[in-house]
N, C-alpha and C positions, 0 to 999 in steps of 0.2 A: 243668188241666195233670196231666200223669200223674207220677205215683210210684213208684218202683220198690220191690218189696219184697225187700230185700236177704239173701235164704236160701235155699239149696238144699235146707234140710230139709222134707220134704213135710208133716208135720205140723204144723211151725212157718208154713208159708204159707196152709195149710186156715184156721188159728187167726187170723191176723194177717187175711186176706183176707174173713174172718164178722167179726171184731171191728169192719173200718174202713168195710166195705159201708154201714153206716147213716150215713155221713158225706157219699156219694156222690162220692169223691174216683175219680178215674181209675186204679186199680191196675192195674200190669204185674208181672208176675213175671219173672223171669229167663230161663228156657224159652222164655216169649213173644216174646222178641228174641234169642233165639240164643246168651244168656249164661253160662255155665258157670264157676264161678273155687271155688276152693279155698282161701279165706283163712287164712292161719296165726294162729290166735290164742294170741298169745304175751302178752298183758296180763295185767297185774298183779289188773286189775279188773273188772267186768263193762262198765262203762263203757267201758275202754279197747280190749276186744274188742268190743264194739259197734259202736265207733268204726272200728277199724279195716276190719272190713266193709262200715260203711256209707260209708265213704271209697273202700275199691276197688271196690265196686257203682257208684258216683256215678262215680267216675272213668275206669270201663270202658263205661258207657252213655250219660254227660252227662247224665242225669236226678235228679232229687233222689231221695234214696235213704234208706227207713227199715230199719234193720236191730235188731236186738237179741242181747243174751247174756245167759242167764239159768242158775240152777240152782238146786239143794235142797242147804240147808245143815241139818244134824243137830247140835242140841245137843250129843247124846250122843259126838259124834265130833268134836267141836270145829270145827262149822262144814262138816266136809267130808261128800259130796264136791265140793257149793262150786263154784268156778271148773272145777272138770273134773270135772260131773258127766256128761257125754255120753261123756267118755273114763276113766270109773272104772275098768272091770276092762282090767287089763295085758293080755288074751287079745287076740290079732290077730283080729279080726271078731267082735268080742264085740257081742252083740244086748241090745237095752234089757231083754227077760227076763234075761240074764247079767247084767247091771248092778243090778237088782233084788235076784237073788238073793244078789248078794254083798254090798248094801249088808244085808240083813236077817241074813246070815253073821256079819257085822261088829258088827252090834248084840246077837245071841244072847248070852242071860247077863247083859246090862248092866239097869240098873232101868228100868220103865216108868211112865209113857208116855215114848216117844221122840217128843219135841218137836223139831218144823222148821220150816221155811217152806220155800217157792219166791220165790226171787227175782229180778228182772229191772230190766233195764236197757236203756230203746232210745234210739238216736239217730238223729236225723233232719239227714242230709248234703246240702246244694245245692250246685250246682257255684258254687265262687267263694266258698261262703259259708264260716263257722264252724259245727262242730257243736254241735246243741242236745240237749240229753238231759232224759229224765222216768226214773222209778223206780218199780217198783211191787211189791208182796210181798204174799202169801197165808200165813196161819196155818196149822198141822195138828198133823199127827202122823205117825210112821210106825207101821205095823201090819204082822205078820208074815205074813200071809195077802193074797192078790191076790184082788180084789173091783173088779169092773166090766170093761169090754170099748174102753171109753169111751177116747179121747186115745194118748197115747203117755208114754215116759220114764217117769217115777216114778209117772204116775196112778196106777195101780191100787195103790199101797200107802203113799198119803197121803191117808189122813183130814182132810175138809177142817173147820176149827175150826167147833165150832159147827149143822154139816148133819148128821153122823150118815151121810155116803156119803165115798167114795173119789174122788177127783176123776176117776176114770176110771167114777163109777156118775152124774156128774151128768150133764145133758142139753148138748148143746152151749150154746143161749142161758145156760143155768145158767154153765157153767165158763166165757164171754166174758165174764160180767157181773162174775165176782166172781177171776176170776185174776189172778195176778201180772204175767201180758203185758199181760189188758186193763186192769186197773190204770194201766200204764205206758201203753203207747196212749192210753188216755184222757187221761193228763195232758199227753202231747204234742199232742192236736190242735188245741188251740189257735194253735199257729205252723207249722202245714202251709200251703206255700207254693200262693195260690189262682190260679184262670186268670184 
């Protein structure tokens, strides 16, 4: 049975496909079936946003769909950027690098360590079914300098607890074992529909 990876984000697509590849699932990307959706993420939680995306992609494709929503929560900023991690900068067309610089500038002068966590919720939606969810998180701290070139988003300034490395310094295999997204995806695999 084919399962649609319900995201247009290239970084998330690469990670989700790599994490799920070991399960032998028949994964499909939106571009594989000519699907391009821009889902408005106006939920109040990661689960609500993940469900909005999973429902929209499932309805448009007729396929079971897996979608996630994730964010970076920084304790010194009362959990910000959180749900708004991808939209943290008010500047139109802001890049990941712009959002990283903005975050570090808002932390400047606050006492360190700047403890933080990545959090993800994955939603599995099947045609005519009810949404199913799993969550994952990865603890760490924000550092003021960028390190590493792997990954995307805030990876280069997120020092993963217990590793001495930023998320962007980890190998793909290591990141896909310990990341928030990996933990959420591994948590939902037991309920995947099978052929």
